[in-house]
mmCIF file of the C-alpha atoms, coordinates in Angstrom:
data_MODEL
# 
_entry.id   MODEL 
# 
loop_
_atom_site.group_PDB 
_atom_site.id 
_atom_site.type_symbol 
_atom_site.label_atom_id 
_atom_site.label_alt_id 
_atom_site.label_comp_id 
_atom_site.label_asym_id 
_atom_site.label_entity_id 
_atom_site.label_seq_id 
_atom_site.pdbx_PDB_ins_code 
_atom_site.Cartn_x 
_atom_site.Cartn_y 
_atom_site.Cartn_z 
_atom_site.occupancy 
_atom_site.B_iso_or_equiv 
_atom_site.pdbx_formal_charge 
_atom_site.auth_seq_id 
_atom_site.auth_comp_id 
_atom_site.auth_asym_id 
_atom_site.auth_atom_id 
_atom_site.pdbx_PDB_model_num 
ATOM 1  C CA . MET A 1 1  ? 0.990   15.581 1.446   1.00 0.00 ? 1  MET A CA 1 
ATOM 2  C CA . GLU A 1 2  ? 1.478   13.485 -1.673  1.00 0.00 ? 2  GLU A CA 1 
ATOM 3  C CA . LYS A 1 3  ? -1.393  11.271 -2.772  1.00 0.00 ? 3  LYS A CA 1 
ATOM 4  C CA . SER A 1 4  ? -0.927  7.543  -2.873  1.00 0.00 ? 4  SER A CA 1 
ATOM 5  C CA . PHE A 1 5  ? -1.274  5.786  -6.208  1.00 0.00 ? 5  PHE A CA 1 
ATOM 6  C CA . ILE A 1 6  ? -4.524  4.208  -5.028  1.00 0.00 ? 6  ILE A CA 1 
ATOM 7  C CA . GLU A 1 7  ? -5.932  7.647  -4.162  1.00 0.00 ? 7  GLU A CA 1 
ATOM 8  C CA . GLU A 1 8  ? -4.913  8.936  -7.609  1.00 0.00 ? 8  GLU A CA 1 
ATOM 9  C CA . VAL A 1 9  ? -6.710  6.037  -9.288  1.00 0.00 ? 9  VAL A CA 1 
ATOM 10 C CA . GLN A 1 10 ? -9.828  6.504  -7.141  1.00 0.00 ? 10 GLN A CA 1 
ATOM 11 C CA . ASP A 1 11 ? -9.912  10.252 -7.848  1.00 0.00 ? 11 ASP A CA 1 
ATOM 12 C CA . TYR A 1 12 ? -9.451  9.666  -11.571 1.00 0.00 ? 12 TYR A CA 1 
ATOM 13 C CA . CYS A 1 13 ? -12.199 7.056  -11.662 1.00 0.00 ? 13 CYS A CA 1 
ATOM 14 C CA . ARG A 1 14 ? -14.625 9.331  -9.782  1.00 0.00 ? 14 ARG A CA 1 
ATOM 15 C CA . ALA A 1 15 ? -13.841 12.224 -12.123 1.00 0.00 ? 15 ALA A CA 1 
ATOM 16 C CA . THR A 1 16 ? -14.264 10.139 -15.286 1.00 0.00 ? 16 THR A CA 1 
ATOM 17 C CA . GLY A 1 17 ? -17.154 8.022  -14.071 1.00 0.00 ? 17 GLY A CA 1 
ATOM 18 C CA . ILE A 1 18 ? -15.435 4.707  -14.727 1.00 0.00 ? 18 ILE A CA 1 
ATOM 19 C CA . SER A 1 19 ? -14.612 1.872  -12.372 1.00 0.00 ? 19 SER A CA 1 
ATOM 20 C CA . PRO A 1 20 ? -11.064 0.965  -11.375 1.00 0.00 ? 20 PRO A CA 1 
ATOM 21 C CA . SER A 1 21 ? -11.476 -2.355 -13.201 1.00 0.00 ? 21 SER A CA 1 
ATOM 22 C CA . THR A 1 22 ? -12.400 -0.510 -16.405 1.00 0.00 ? 22 THR A CA 1 
ATOM 23 C CA . LEU A 1 23 ? -9.327  1.673  -16.015 1.00 0.00 ? 23 LEU A CA 1 
ATOM 24 C CA . GLY A 1 24 ? -7.223  -1.463 -15.559 1.00 0.00 ? 24 GLY A CA 1 
ATOM 25 C CA . VAL A 1 25 ? -8.633  -2.954 -18.766 1.00 0.00 ? 25 VAL A CA 1 
ATOM 26 C CA . ARG A 1 26 ? -8.089  0.229  -20.759 1.00 0.00 ? 26 ARG A CA 1 
ATOM 27 C CA . ALA A 1 27 ? -4.591  0.940  -19.463 1.00 0.00 ? 27 ALA A CA 1 
ATOM 28 C CA . LEU A 1 28 ? -3.213  -2.572 -18.936 1.00 0.00 ? 28 LEU A CA 1 
ATOM 29 C CA . GLY A 1 29 ? -5.642  -5.080 -20.373 1.00 0.00 ? 29 GLY A CA 1 
ATOM 30 C CA . ASN A 1 30 ? -6.126  -6.364 -16.816 1.00 0.00 ? 30 ASN A CA 1 
ATOM 31 C CA . SER A 1 31 ? -9.474  -5.939 -15.096 1.00 0.00 ? 31 SER A CA 1 
ATOM 32 C CA . ARG A 1 32 ? -8.166  -7.238 -11.750 1.00 0.00 ? 32 ARG A CA 1 
ATOM 33 C CA . PHE A 1 33 ? -5.061  -5.045 -11.488 1.00 0.00 ? 33 PHE A CA 1 
ATOM 34 C CA . PHE A 1 34 ? -6.516  -2.515 -9.038  1.00 0.00 ? 34 PHE A CA 1 
ATOM 35 C CA . GLU A 1 35 ? -8.132  -5.155 -6.822  1.00 0.00 ? 35 GLU A CA 1 
ATOM 36 C CA . ARG A 1 36 ? -4.873  -7.104 -6.616  1.00 0.00 ? 36 ARG A CA 1 
ATOM 37 C CA . LEU A 1 37 ? -2.894  -3.943 -5.934  1.00 0.00 ? 37 LEU A CA 1 
ATOM 38 C CA . GLN A 1 38 ? -5.160  -3.030 -3.011  1.00 0.00 ? 38 GLN A CA 1 
ATOM 39 C CA . ARG A 1 39 ? -4.784  -6.519 -1.507  1.00 0.00 ? 39 ARG A CA 1 
ATOM 40 C CA . LYS A 1 40 ? -1.010  -6.424 -1.920  1.00 0.00 ? 40 LYS A CA 1 
ATOM 41 C CA . ILE A 1 41 ? -0.714  -2.995 -0.293  1.00 0.00 ? 41 ILE A CA 1 
ATOM 42 C CA . GLY A 1 42 ? -2.968  -4.127 2.559   1.00 0.00 ? 42 GLY A CA 1 
ATOM 43 C CA . LYS A 1 43 ? -0.751  -7.169 3.125   1.00 0.00 ? 43 LYS A CA 1 
ATOM 44 C CA . VAL A 1 44 ? 2.415   -5.049 3.126   1.00 0.00 ? 44 VAL A CA 1 
ATOM 45 C CA . GLU A 1 45 ? 0.864   -2.656 5.661   1.00 0.00 ? 45 GLU A CA 1 
ATOM 46 C CA . ASP A 1 46 ? -0.159  -5.584 7.892   1.00 0.00 ? 46 ASP A CA 1 
ATOM 47 C CA . ASP A 1 47 ? 3.320   -7.082 7.699   1.00 0.00 ? 47 ASP A CA 1 
ATOM 48 C CA . ALA A 1 48 ? 4.934   -3.711 8.454   1.00 0.00 ? 48 ALA A CA 1 
ATOM 49 C CA . ALA A 1 49 ? 2.742   -3.328 11.555  1.00 0.00 ? 49 ALA A CA 1 
ATOM 50 C CA . ARG A 1 50 ? 3.785   -6.776 12.781  1.00 0.00 ? 50 ARG A CA 1 
ATOM 51 C CA . VAL A 1 51 ? 7.475   -5.975 12.252  1.00 0.00 ? 51 VAL A CA 1 
ATOM 52 C CA . ARG A 1 52 ? 7.077   -2.654 14.096  1.00 0.00 ? 52 ARG A CA 1 
ATOM 53 C CA . ASP A 1 53 ? 5.361   -4.434 16.984  1.00 0.00 ? 53 ASP A CA 1 
ATOM 54 C CA . HIS A 1 54 ? 8.219   -6.938 17.179  1.00 0.00 ? 54 HIS A CA 1 
ATOM 55 C CA . MET A 1 55 ? 10.868  -4.196 17.120  1.00 0.00 ? 55 MET A CA 1 
ATOM 56 C CA . ALA A 1 56 ? 9.033   -2.281 19.858  1.00 0.00 ? 56 ALA A CA 1 
ATOM 57 C CA . ALA A 1 57 ? 8.782   -5.396 22.018  1.00 0.00 ? 57 ALA A CA 1 
ATOM 58 C CA . ASN A 1 58 ? 12.436  -6.297 21.401  1.00 0.00 ? 58 ASN A CA 1 
ATOM 59 C CA . PRO A 1 59 ? 14.466  -3.078 21.463  1.00 0.00 ? 59 PRO A CA 1 
ATOM 60 C CA . PRO A 1 60 ? 18.188  -3.246 20.704  1.00 0.00 ? 60 PRO A CA 1 
ATOM 61 C CA . GLN A 1 61 ? 20.447  -3.698 23.684  1.00 0.00 ? 61 GLN A CA 1 
ATOM 62 C CA . GLN A 1 62 ? 22.796  -0.790 24.235  1.00 0.00 ? 62 GLN A CA 1 
ATOM 63 C CA . SER A 1 63 ? 26.421  -1.784 24.257  1.00 0.00 ? 63 SER A CA 1 
ATOM 64 C CA . GLU A 1 64 ? 29.060  -0.077 26.373  1.00 0.00 ? 64 GLU A CA 1 
ATOM 65 C CA . ALA A 1 65 ? 30.478  1.565  23.223  1.00 0.00 ? 65 ALA A CA 1 
ATOM 66 C CA . ALA A 1 66 ? 27.124  3.152  22.374  1.00 0.00 ? 66 ALA A CA 1 
ATOM 67 C CA . LYS A 1 67 ? 26.685  4.740  25.819  1.00 0.00 ? 67 LYS A CA 1 
# 
């Protein structure tokens, strides 16, 4: 299974002994990049779960042509 970007960053930071915020500063000049990325991904996952719940509760109606 392919690692997520967040897992890659966490593994790299553990291996180098630096924090994700330090990596963000060194790579992007942005100490809050990783924190913001985690929040954004969490929000997308929450939204996706809500959409899936809605689709499961409201399945498409089968038309006569689809039968």
